[in-house]
BARO-501845 format. One record per residue (C-alpha): z, y, x. Coordinates in steps of 0.25 Angstrom, whole numbers, plus 2048, in hexadecimal, padded with zeros to 3 digits. Layout:
BEGIN
ZYX;...
//
This chain:
BEGIN
5D03A3209;5C339C20B;5C539E21A;5D439F21C;5D93A4229;5E239C232;5EE3A422D;5EB3A021F;5E9392222;5F6391229;5FD39721D;5F638D214;5FA38121C;60838521D;60938920E;60037E208;60B374203;61137F1FA;6043851F6;5FE3771F2;60A3741EA;60A3821E3;5FC37F1DE;6013721D7;5F636A1DC;5F835B1DA;5F73541E7;5EE34A1E1;5E33541DF;5E435A1ED;5DE3571FB;5E335C208;5DA35D214;5E135C221;5EF358222;5FB361223;60A35E224;60C367218;60735C20F;614355211;61B36120B;611361200;6133521FD;6223541FD;6203601F3;6173591E9;61A34A1EB;60C3471EA;6023401F4;5F83481FB;5EA3461FF;5E634A20D;5D8349214;5DA34B223;5D7343230;5E533E230;5E733B222;5E732C222;5F132C22E;5FA336228;5FA32E21B;601323222;60C32D225;60C334218;60B32B20C;609336203;5FC33A20A;5EF335204;5E433620F;5D633820B;5CB335215;5BF33B20E;5BB343202;5B63371FA;5C53341F9;5C83411F2;5C83411E3;5CE34A1D8;5D13551E2;5D43631DD;5D836A1EA;5D53681F9;5DF36E203;5DC370211;5E836F21B;5E3373228;5E238022F;5D937D23B;5D0374233;5D037B226;5C137F226;5BD37222B;5C536A220;5BF374215;5B137121A;5B4362219;5B636320A;5AA35F202;5A336A1FC;5A63651EE;5B43661F1;5B53741F8;5BA37A1EB;5C63721EB;5CB3771F9;5D73801F7;5D938B201;5E53941FD;5E23A31FB;5EB3AD202;5F33B01F6;5F73A21F4;5FC3A1202;6033AF202;60F3AA1FA;6123A1206;6133AA211;6163B8216;60F3C0220;6173C822B;60D3D3230;6173D623C;6173C9242;60A3C423E;6103B7238;6113B022B;61E3AB224;61B39F21B;6263A0210;623393209;61C38A213;62238021D;61F37C22B;61A36E22B;619364236;60C36023D;605354238;60934B244;61834E243;62334923A;62434D22C;62D35922A;63435321E;637346225;64234C22E;64E35322A;655354237;64F35B243;65235B252;64C367257;649369265;65035C269;645357272;64634826E;64B341261;65A33F261;65B338253;651332249;65733A23E;652347245;64434B248;643350257;63B35D257;637363265;62B36526E;62F359277;62734C277;633344272;63434D265;630347258;62A354253;62435D25E;62436B25C;629379261;63637C25A;63438B25C;62838A252;62B389243;63137B240;628372237;63336E22D;63437221F;63E37C21A;64B376216;64736821B;650365227;65E360226;662360235;65D367241;66236424F;65F36E25A;665369267;663372274;657378270;65938626B;65E38B279;64F38827E;64A393275;64B3A2274;6553A7269;6493AC261;64339E261;65039725E;6523A0252;64439C24D;64738E24F;65438F247;64E39623C;64438B23B;64F38123A;656389230;649389227;64737A229;656376226;659372218;66637A212;672373218;66936E224;67036E232;66A37423F;67237024C;66F378259;674374266;67237D273;67937F280;68638627D;686394284;695396282;698389288;68F38B294;694399296;6A2394295;6A03892A0;6993932A9;6A539D2A8;6AE3922AA;6A638D2B6;6A637F2B1;69F3782BC;6A136A2B5;69936F2A9;68E3752B0;68C36A2BA;68935F2B0;6803542B6;67534E2AE;67233F2AE;6673422B8;6713482C2;66C3562C0;6753622BB;6743652AD;6743742B0;66E3752BE;6723812C7;67A3852D3;68538C2CC;68B38C2BE;6833992BB;6763922BF;6793872B6;67D3902AA;6703982AC;66838B2AD;66C38729F;66A39529A;65C3982A0;65638D2A9;6573802A0;64C385296;65738C28E;65439A288;66139D281;670399281;678399274;686399271;68C396263;68B3A525F;67D3A7263;67839925D;68039C250;6793AA24F;66B3A4252;66D39A247;6723A423D;6663AD240;65D3A123D;6633A022F;66F397230;67B39C22A;68539122E;68638E23C;690385243;694382251;696373253;69C36925C;69435E263;68F35425A;69635A24E;68F361242;68735F236;67A35C23D;67534E239;678344244;67F34F24C;686345255;67834025A;67134D25B;67A355263;679354272;67E35C27F;68D35D27C;695366285;68A370287;685373279;68737C26D;685375260;68337E253;67F37A245;67838323B;67737F22C;66D384222;674389216;673382209;66C38A1FE;
//
């Protein structure tokens, strides 16, 4: 792999903590060019300090005490292996290595990476069996948080990391993409009034990622508008329910008739699906959860459930638990 492809470099970056550890190199004899959040995982695996040469190394060392920043090659001594951790700047970083040290640059061969992924020829995709998604450099450490509020829009409690695309979120990302949390690392995930804004396929993908990220015994709590409740109130022609007034004086469910207001909730409020207890339970079971429980408002096993629940009187609350091994 003298001139690795984009795909090979992508696999290398996702697998490097495991591959570096498997080579049993002492971190004291390694230098990493370019910073990658997977270095945190490598540090946690080895317990050693890590030498890094990048434009942000000095600044990052203030945040990561285990990171030893290097400003130039004069500071590099007794180095046996040089690892390059950048896909876009891989060639430029390799060119920056002094000629007398080029032989120390490690670029994995295909056979060394092949144990970490499977190629699916039908979907043109890769499945990285032993790698982990990691957070971008400018985001919080994945291991610093055990409780996640997914799609909440804004922080609800300091014990939870708010993950959303909104400007108020602490970690801004598209939750329909693979989540940047280590497998079996999260204790609690709260997802309030979010899944109804996704397609069923997207919601299932999100739930599968949450299942992967939860530790055994972890709790995933979902709340969504309750289809059974809204349908029951519609059939009963419950005007009081459908004529709820918000603090700003507008109707919570606008429309000229109850049917208009029911359909507004189902289709015109950014919603893409309407769940009842049965359909939500099946969604969670398809995603890997074996134990699913319908809960009451502010009651359940979720950490700080009394403070995380909202919208009583209109929501379905369901908890799913990752089985203990």
